[in-house]
C-alpha positions as CSV (number, residue, x, y, z in Angstrom):
1,M,-5.1,13.5,9.6
2,K,-3.2,10.3,8.7
3,H,-1.9,10.1,5.1
4,I,-1.9,6.8,3.1
5,L,-0.1,6.2,-0.1
6,I,-2.0,3.7,-2.3
7,I,0.2,1.9,-4.8
8,E,-2.3,0.2,-7.2
9,D,-2.5,0.0,-11.0
10,D,-6.2,-0.9,-11.3
11,K,-8.1,2.4,-11.6
12,N,-11.4,0.9,-10.1
13,I,-9.6,-0.4,-7.1
14,Q,-7.7,2.9,-6.7
15,E,-11.0,4.8,-6.6
16,L,-12.7,2.3,-4.3
17,L,-9.8,2.5,-1.8
18,R,-9.6,6.3,-2.1
19,Q,-13.3,6.7,-1.4
20,E,-13.5,4.2,1.4
21,L,-10.4,5.5,3.2
22,N,-11.3,9.1,2.7
23,D,-14.7,8.3,4.3
24,E,-12.8,6.7,7.2
25,G,-11.0,10.1,7.7
26,Y,-7.7,9.3,6.0
27,S,-6.0,11.4,3.4
28,T,-4.9,9.4,0.3
29,L,-2.4,9.7,-2.5
30,I,-2.3,7.3,-5.4
31,A,0.5,5.9,-7.4
32,A,-0.2,3.6,-10.4
33,N,3.1,1.7,-10.1
34,G,6.3,1.4,-8.1
35,K,8.1,4.1,-10.1
36,E,5.5,6.7,-9.4
37,A,5.5,5.6,-5.7
38,L,9.2,6.0,-5.3
39,F,9.0,9.5,-6.8
40,I,6.4,10.4,-4.3
41,L,8.4,8.8,-1.4
42,K,11.5,10.7,-2.3
43,N,10.0,14.0,-3.2
44,K,6.8,14.6,-1.2
45,E,5.7,14.4,2.4
46,K,6.3,10.9,3.9
47,P,3.0,9.0,4.3
48,D,1.9,7.4,7.5
49,L,1.2,4.1,5.8
50,I,1.7,2.5,2.4
51,I,-0.8,0.1,0.7
52,L,1.1,-1.9,-1.9
53,D,-0.2,-4.1,-4.7
54,L,2.2,-6.7,-6.0
55,R,1.3,-7.2,-9.7
56,M,1.8,-3.9,-11.6
57,P,3.4,-2.7,-14.8
58,A,6.6,-0.5,-14.9
59,M,7.8,-1.7,-11.4
60,D,6.0,-4.4,-9.5
61,G,5.3,-4.5,-5.8
62,F,8.2,-6.8,-5.0
63,E,10.8,-4.5,-6.6
64,T,9.0,-1.5,-5.0
65,M,9.1,-3.2,-1.6
66,G,12.9,-3.7,-2.0
67,H,13.3,0.0,-2.7
68,I,11.2,1.0,0.2
69,L,13.4,-1.2,2.5
70,K,16.5,0.4,1.0
71,L,15.1,3.9,1.8
72,K,15.0,2.8,5.4
73,Q,11.7,4.5,5.9
74,E,9.8,3.6,9.1
75,T,6.5,3.7,7.2
76,P,4.3,0.6,7.7
77,V,3.5,-1.3,4.6
78,I,0.4,-3.4,3.9
79,I,0.7,-5.8,1.0
80,H,-2.7,-5.8,-0.7
81,T,-2.9,-8.5,-3.4
82,A,-5.3,-10.9,-5.1
83,Y,-2.6,-13.6,-4.8
84,P,-2.5,-15.3,-1.4
85,S,0.4,-17.6,-2.6
86,Y,2.8,-14.6,-2.4
87,K,2.4,-14.5,1.4
88,D,5.5,-16.6,1.9
89,D,7.8,-14.5,-0.3
90,A,10.6,-12.9,1.6
91,L,9.8,-9.4,0.4
92,A,6.1,-9.9,1.2
93,M,7.1,-11.1,4.7
94,A,9.0,-7.9,5.2
95,A,5.7,-6.0,5.1
96,D,3.8,-5.1,8.3
97,A,0.6,-6.8,7.1
98,F,-0.6,-9.0,4.2
99,V,-4.2,-8.6,3.1
100,V,-5.8,-10.5,0.3
101,K,-8.0,-8.3,-1.9
102,S,-11.7,-8.7,-1.4
103,H,-14.9,-6.8,-2.1
104,D,-15.1,-6.6,1.7
105,L,-12.5,-4.1,2.9
106,S,-12.9,-4.8,6.6
107,A,-9.7,-6.8,6.8
108,L,-7.7,-4.0,5.1
109,K,-9.3,-1.4,7.3
110,S,-8.6,-3.4,10.4
111,A,-4.9,-3.8,9.4
112,I,-4.7,0.0,8.8
113,F,-6.3,0.8,12.1
114,E,-3.9,-1.6,13.9
115,L,-0.9,0.0,12.3
116,I,-1.7,3.7,12.4
117,G,-5.0,4.2,14.2
118,K,-7.4,6.8,13.0
């Protein structure tokens, strides 16, 4: 089973992603901000994929992405944000995929499948 780390501060989106991805056969772990995510990445089993929101308290997605790059993990990262204007940011471009948040999760699921399969 593939493991996905969801880094998202909105509890409703956390739950939606968790349910949808669990239904697709993935195991999920949730971090509410970058600080929680870095703790998980340094102290727990490495995930197969990271879904990263950009606008969060405590440590935003840009700073988190910088730390992920410094950790030199080969884990694919999908930026999942409501702000399409961030697509051209250098740290966002370092991600493996950029998906704009939508009630339709097909683009996100497609990006996950392309990066890690089922």
